[in-house]
N, C-alpha and C positions, 0 to 999 in steps of 0.2 A: 449321455452327451460326451462326445470326444472333444476335449479341449485342445486348442491349437498351440499349446506350449507344454514344455516339460520342466522339471525342477532339477537343478544341478547343484551339488554341494560346493560352496566356495572354497572349501578346504581340501577335501579328499577326492572331489570330482565325481562322486557317486551320483547316479541319476535315478529318478523315479517319475511316475506319471503324476499329474496334478489333481487326480481325483481325491475326494474326501476332504479332510481337514488337516493338511500337512503342517507340522511344526518344524523342528530342526532335523538335521540329518540323523537318520537312525544308526548310521555306522560310527560317526565321530562326534555328534552333538553340535556341529557348527551350522551356520546359516545356509539355507537353500536360496538360490537365486533363480529367477524365471528365465528360461531360454525359449524363445519363440521359434515356431517351425519355419517361418519365413519372414523376411523384412518387408515393411510396407513399401509399395512402389510409388511411382509418379502419380498414379490415379488417386491414391490416398492423399497425397499432397494437394492435388487439385480440389478434392472434396472439402478441404478446410475452409474454402471460401463460402460454403453453404452452412457452416456450423456456428453455433453460439460460442462465446468466449468463456468457456470453462475448461477444466483440465480434460474432460471427456471428449473434447473435439479431437483428441489424439487417440481415439478408441482402438485403432489398429496397432498402436504401440503398447496397449494396456491389456491386463488379464480380464478380457471381456469376450465371451463367446457370441457368435452370431445370434442376434435376436434378443440378447440379454439387455436389461436396463440396469444401470448402476444404482446403488443407494447414494443419492446425491442431494446436496443442498445448494448447488451452484458454486462449488469450490474451484479454486484456480482462477486463471485469467487476471492475475494481480498486476498492478501497474509497475512499470519500470520508470522510476522518477529520476530525471536528471538533476544532479546536485551542483548547479552552476555556481552558486555563491560559495559553498564550502570547497568545491573544487578549485575555484580561483584563489580562495584564502590559503589553501594548503598546497597549491601547485600541482594539482591533478586535473589535467585539462578535460578528460573524458571520464568523469566519475558519476556513476548512477547507483540507485538503490532499488532493489526488488522489495516492495512493501507487502509482506505476507500478512500484516495485520488486517488487511481488507477481506480476508477469507471469512466464511460464514461464522465460524466459531472463534475468530479473532487471531488465528495463528496458522502457520504452515502445517500444523498437525492435521488439519482438515483433509489435506490431500491424501496422506497415508491412511488415515482411518476410513475415508470413503472407500478406497480400494480394498482395504483389509476386511471391513464389515461386509462389503459386497460379496466377496468370495466366501467369507465365513457363513453367511446366511444362505448362500447358494449351495454350500456344502452341508447344510442342515443344522448349523449351530443355533441354539436358542439362548445360551448364556455366554457372555463375553466378559473378560477381565483384563485389566491393565494396571501396571504400576506407573506412576507419573510423577514428574517434577512440577506438573501443573497443567500445561496446555493439552497434552495428549488425553488427560482425563476429561477435559471439557469436550474434546472432539469425539471420544468414544461415547460419552453420555449422549451427545446429540445424534450421532449416526446410529447408535443402537436404538434410540427412540424412533428415529426415522424408519428403521427396518422392522420395528415391532419386537425387538429382542431385549433381554434384560442385560444390564451392565453393572459390574462391581469395579470400583476404583480404589486403589490403595495410594495414598498421597502422604508425604511428610507433614507433620504438624506445622512446620515452618512455611508451608506453601502460602503465598499471598492470599488474604481472605477473600478478595474479589474473585479469584480463580476458584476457590472452594465453593463460593456461592453459586458460580455458574455451573459447576458440576452437579450440585444439588438441584439447581433450577431445571436441568434437563432430565431429572428423575433417576439418576444413577444412585446406587448404594455406595456411599462414601465411607471408607474406613481410614482414619488418620493413624500414622505410624510415628513413633518416636525414633527418628533416624533419617536416612537419606533414601534416594530412589533405589539403591541396591537392596536395602532392607525391605522396601516395599515389594521389590521383585521376588524376594524369597517367599513372602507371604502370598503374593499373587500366584506363584507357581504351585504352592501347596494347596491353595483353594482350587485351582484348575484340576489338579490331580484328584482332589477329594470329590468334586461334584461333576467333573467332565466338562467344565467351562472351557471355551477356547481362549488361550492366552495370546493376546495381540501385542505383546511387548515388542520393543524394537528388535527386529531381526530374528525373533523367535517364531515368526511365521513369514512367508516369502513375499507378501503383497504390499505391506506398508512402503517398502522401498520403491515399488512400482509407481505408487502414487506420488512419492517424492521425486521420482524421475521426471515428472512433468515440469518441475522447476527448470531443468535443463532444456526440455523441449520448447517451453515458452521463451526462454532467453534466446534460443536460436531463432525462433520466428520473429520475436520483437526486434532482433538485430538484422532482419532481412536475410536470414539463413547464413549469417556469419556469426562467429563466436567471439566473445571478449578475449582480451589478452590474459586477464587475471580475475579470479573470483576469490573474494575474502569472505569466509563463512564462519559464523559463530557456532562452535561445535560442542555438543553434549553427547548424545548417543550416536550421532553421525549419519543417520539415514539420508539426510538431505545431501550431504557431501558425496556419499557412496552412490546415491541415486543419480545425481547429476553426472558423475563420471561414467556410470553405466549408460546414461542417455547419450552423452557425447560420443562414446565409442559406437553405439548402435546407429546414431545419425551418420557418422562417418562411413560405417560399413554399408549403409543403405544409399550413400551418395547424396544425401539431403544437404550436407554442408561440406565445404572444402577447407583445406588448411589445417593448422594445428588446433588441438583442443586447448582450452584455457589451462593456465597454471592454477592449481587449487591451493589455497592457503587456509589453514585452520587457526581460528582465534579462540583462546580460552582465557578465563580469569586466572590471575596469579594465585587465587585462593583455591582453584581446582583445575589443574592443568596436566592431567595424565597423558594426553596425546602430545602435548608440547614436549614433555620430558622424554617420552619414548622416541619421538622423532629425532630430537637432538642427540640422544644417546645411541642412535642407530638400532634400537630394539625393534623386534617384530611384533611384540605385544606390549600392552600397557600394564604397569603395576598399579594396583589400587591406590588412589590418592587418600592419605589419612586426613580425617577431619575436614572434609570439603566445606568451604565457606565462600559464598558469593550471593549478592543481591539478584543476580541474573539466574533465576531458578532453573531455567532450561540448560544452563551450563554446569549445574551441580550434579554431575554424573561421574563418580569417582573411578568406575571400572567399566567402561563401555564394552558391550558384548561384541560390537563390530570393529574392534580395534585393529585387527589385521587388515580388514578391508579398507578402513580409513587410511592407515599408514601406507598401504599399497597405492591407493589413489593419489595421495600427496606426493609420493616419490615418483610414480610413473608419470605424473603430470609435470614434473619439474618444479613443483611448488614448495611449500614449507609451512612454518608455524610462527605464531606470535602469542605471547602472554601479555595481558594488559592488567593494570591495577584496577581496583574497585573505583578509585576516584577518577581514573581516566575513562572508564566505560560509562560511568554516571554522567560525567561532564559531556562526553560525546553524544549520549542520548539526548541530553538537554539541548545541545547545539542543533541536532537534527530537528528537534521540535521547534525551537525558537527562530532558527535561521532559515530552515527549508519547509517548515510546516508539516513535517512527517511525525506522526505520533509513535515514535520508536520505542520499542521495548529496551530494557537494559542489554539484551543480547544484540539488538541493533546498534546500541552504543559501543559494544565490544567490537563489532565488525568495523565501524568507522575508526575507532581508536587503533585497531589492528592494522588497518590499511595505512594509517599515518606512520605507525611504527615500521612497517615494511618499507614504505617509501624512504623513511629516514635512514635506513640501513642499506638502501640501494636495491632491494629485491624487486621493487616496483618502480618503473620509470615514469617521469612526469607526463609523457605523451601517450601512455598506454590506455587502452579501454579497460576500465576497472569497474566491476560490479560488486557491491557489498549488499548484505541482506539484513533487513529487520524481520526476524522470524515471527514476531507477534506484535500485538497492539500494546502501546504503553499504558492504556487505561486499565488493563487487567492487573497491573501491578500497584495501582493506587487504591487505597482503602476508601 
């Protein structure tokens, strides 16, 4: 089967076809990105009226060949919740939250793993492996089960117990590591090399980012094919941020949206803020953050593999960064729960706290359309 896309290295520009089970660039070891042979036209936009509200409604924008069915649990189609009370309290007139906790596995990781597992099993994979801060492990376990493949998950011992229980519940082999996600990644890659398992780590295969791209496609459609002024995103590995920037550029090139793309802002905990430090210093890469600590497990990524792509998206969009304290992100998550009824994760609290910090320093104006993200459900963090 000839696939209607190719892969291009985000660093050196090398290209290859999409057959088989591609990992990182064979020339320089950096991530591949999907480049489609043609952009979806107006007919594809018209067909959206006939489709269900999941991320696969955008199949022409996704790595799916004609006649293929995705490995799906109904992911995507998450609500964009207007935060009227909190917006009024903090002087942000058009503040909304994309609630990714409503996904089948409780987080935005469902999007990326649906796409990655679809392509992996179509390429012949029977074993899959991932290092995780938590939610990616749940998603891989569920989608591997859905596809009839086996999954191994490496997670830090400090991962919230409810998340670990969910990984086990979906039948994955779970190995706990005394360390952070970087240590888990080392063990996952060694296992993949030893037994031939497909490593679906962040940006070590090209398709998770395509699933995350649907965050941007949904925001565009939910906004009537107009884009917000600013997006404030809690950032760990960064595939959501990179995926949305890719989506916005593709939408503009296809003529589906008009005007400027949103400014992207990355929010991290002050206990693990490698992207913030690199952006503020003008660096092109992140230095590994020593002894990362935060209750927001998804933000505990000390050396993100996609650092160049993230920093590029932040700068190209005219956005920026913010670091928030643990007390600030916990308090903001609680406000989302008690004031707006959103069961926000600590990462969601970081996003709100970051938006308030950005407004306080004038990076975000009171009348702008601002979207923040809760990337997972709060219940996953409670014992």
